[in-house]
Steps between C-alpha positions, in 0.01 A plus 500: 500500500643838397564734790318832476722810514486707818377858512860621537599315184197626308542869582853480359430279198193705403692825540267634767788590735876536477728301731558816702127567539436138599770524767346819630154341519638187664681700770193720558276195541737316733537807722122534537383142480334556162464254215695592187193596297383737774845652534514568125158665509585701814815638335300566179762324290228351280122511472297267719341344192837408343638362828199282574484368144847357554411382851205309356732340246746403775217347704345317203181703523293710261503879533189719479506873436215628715532849355369361170265223615229552759314208659150440359216532749416132450844402636449700818176319573686169535681601821366711793661842531615418855706210363643718221611757756630246751707309245609801296413310181286630213304276257595601146396223262323164464630241255422130458313487831786656698486841665819707466584746778772767506749507791806718558744244641593160347511354853130577551377223271353338812202735458391276213414233758328755725280634221443170321275381781299825494471518121416133463741454211870482421682827568830592338729799561649760269746769605429873502694804621422585866403862435281411203332222699446728798335763279264245346416351842416845631282566198319167534458514878406866492253491213308194619174582677197313621167608637596350833814712524316815394288479811800513738681811622552837339703599198759774549454812293655474157507120494497365147293195584159439656650207695593619851743214564726591209553863611577380854762259365652778294483741793691263730762419237548866412526602867771242568686567174508875560625448854781271383606739223501794743735309738235470774564264790134482615150557370236614753129464410291667769119526507333814638147632489414557136848429359796266484848651531795333321846602614849378406799513731789633290840561660340443839228766462134436415365678191134503401455347155123465452161550661240240397124475540413299813259292285812323367615385844330159508613394153853637556550315829354178357741516205800548728386214726472267201849596384641447851312170554308639799148433629263727309217446748706595807466873566523516879857379560839615373646287221848472353584356160740516212464591132751407232483679166719638225523870425704613202650150478616517865388253768330696780414340835222689679441444873137591556342596833128569552365667812129560574436870565202725567413541130610159372819304457824693459781347290876545512710330232878479546675477163814288476680497166658154479713596200633826638874496555612494863662824607865512603613661824634791297165555331336507845718798592735308729846647449812635667640381832175331608497296180857378561412404860188317384697309235737378771209404724322279249822310432521381862448126551235527773282730706178694439467809283169676559333758273235709674240755404124539457293313242588613148847631586679262259641255754440192285644671191821576691530142619440368147778728376735362767407139416553561129849623582570187706337256256787278379523134391694409817243653739165352601234761577151421631224752566170491691269772368140612525455534209784422259509836320769431239649180370880498518670226293734287711327570833262260679192708587226369731150647531341534845155338503324583825181309405683168521719601793813565292632797697835679495606296802414162341679588176801620699525170685486308173754737343765411755486138384573614143856614588471857363774761517262797498140527623246774435202522735247737346401639840559419866145519632515314830725356767508153344629623163751731672639216714549269203663778296742568788569127535582486129731801529684350798549167321685640200235646268470853363140611558322797341162618625276803556332667796254787531682771699553871444879501519792258522569501879130433573535153344713389794234593755225355279663156514528530878132598517420180309655304785842426351771493766743796472809278486360321192421831327848626586670190359293452184436847351772622264329818381168678466410728211196729505374649177233713335410563138504859373377630165768602252466839332395478135816555299300663219357787700671537840555867579825640636500760778735651757430382857442740789493485878173302494659214304811508720287457814293224340815311402672559834793677331686825555422759234868505405469137395250604230705788357531452126281186510194467273200298617209378291124495545211324328330680212289259288484403132340241271780250566414484872125559462543848651614356835861621478628155600580182310634186668622438853820418683588417857642690794683271738616477861755223555596397854779242515535318831840551660628372837358799689154471342495129580588577860226765518248255352602233750455742790167630367611863470223752412426553132599868522847411624552239227385743231739771617793260512422354155485849350799658676739205533390212274481690170121485457361767268131561569220488244479880501877538453503259206205690355687832532781354291250412226345848519844657451559263206187639332313168509216587738333814629507640852120466520517131408770429758298669774185313395670165550737560791334772711325244723809283553 
């Protein structure tokens, strides 16, 4: 039997790509976990149609150009619309008693078995381009209407169809897509009397994006519950679920939380881009002397390194950056996370599952039998997890974890408050780093100005220190959606445990005394001091620094 050529061989032999372009696509795909055909399309090295024609040939399948051929209505009657949507397969032709359906991945031929039972006949698969298939599916699922559907819910103004379900589907997809493209981390859907407010959290700040008619609330919540596999009938209790979807050819994981409120259920969706590159420590704004000290810390063979801060301060991102730096073939790294936010090749990542009793503590115990070099505990939440983490650190493992405290020295007293004996804390902790995320000034529109006495007082500097120095403030332009800011970076406070700090921890010295020593004698630069450096570098504004660090 003659072996079929691979897609790589075909794109060269057919002249679709040069060797250099193929290498570029291959490297792009490997770095992002993308298949070659998707990498070629993402880089726009060739049209989707040309790429998928060759992919069909490599897979021994037929190709269908959905831009030219639309499915007859009689084909759509063979399979329920719910099954078409669920399987992502579109009936396109019927020949010799077999129904042909279009799919966008040669590995999805299993849908032929799924749909064969429903259609009551043999089902075969042809290959189509993903974008073309998605457009046709939207058209088919959006244009279909029945008298039963017409009687449910309300249609938003300007909807092109009389079917209320189709506009709701489009509304949800558009809301999520716009949030992803605008770099939002969360979507908040909040019902009030007479309206529904939709807000996106961008660079840590909520921005109102839409106000919807409250008549849409029931259909909108039901759609989100279906997508997140939640109980549609349950409206009295909080529910948590997960939605997986693709936006702009990127895999997006959406953690969905529903909370009953006075005017109906409120929804918060946390957006996690699985294909987004992990940030480096440099990109997080970690530089200078603190960066060198941190690099030395994470190379130690054992002990605990804690990262502290409130929810949403980038603690997990910092730990991922550290693990990526330590991820080598000769090092075994295991993580316990809730949830696993990003997949890192080469690292064993475990998901906490509270419903079946798989807690941080249970995973930690099992980890120690796996002989790891480095352990990441997503969060130390209780005494049991803290004790096992300390045991691991004292038996030759390097442990990374997070705590919720306002500054670095407070982490020591927090562990003591949990019931951990001071001598164990003193022996196990290598360092604690507190952090916050601050918004970076938009480089397109930031406005230069000369600082005065007000800025000097706010920054805790003598006026002479600002002589000849230019600062910058937010202005606003189209690139930053008139906010004046685009992107975020961290401000850090690194406290490395020395002999004196260990002695103070052992003796249970007051937090104030430990903080003063760490700052004056142990080289700790506070969050505000690190922020001042970034203000003087022109990265952030004085107002932004005060917003984030004033309460610390």
